[in-house]
C-alpha positions, 0 to 999 in steps of 0.5 A: 370100475362100474359093472358096464366096464367089467361086463365089456372087459369080460366080453373082450376076454371071451372074444380073444379066447375065441380067437385063440381057440380058432388058431389052435383048431386050425393048427391041429387040423392042418386044413388048407382052407383053415387059413380063411377062417383064421383071417376072417376071425382075426378081422371080425374078432379083432374088430369087436375087441378094438370096438370094445376097447374103444368103449372102455378108453378115454381116447377111443379114436385110435381103437375105432380106426383099428376096428374099422381097418380089420373089418374092411380086411375081413370083408375084402378077404371074403369077397376075394375068396368068393370071387376066386371060387367062382372063377373056372379051373381052366382060367388059371391054367391058360397060357 
């Protein structure tokens, strides 16, 4: 294994540790808004780990597809959260 591969593998491990720390922080705090942090971190960190695995793999196609899907889900979740925050509270209660 070359030093570049070792560095990429180390970065992937650090990203997974970051994701696990976010899960632990949200689980411990029991915030209702914490799910957004976990979803966004899962999407972005998962995409970064998948991209690193693609760089380390001999067949990167599958990992790149996973990275694109996770990044898309993170962007979609953020957009939905922003749109829901802009909607007035009276719209949700109309009958």
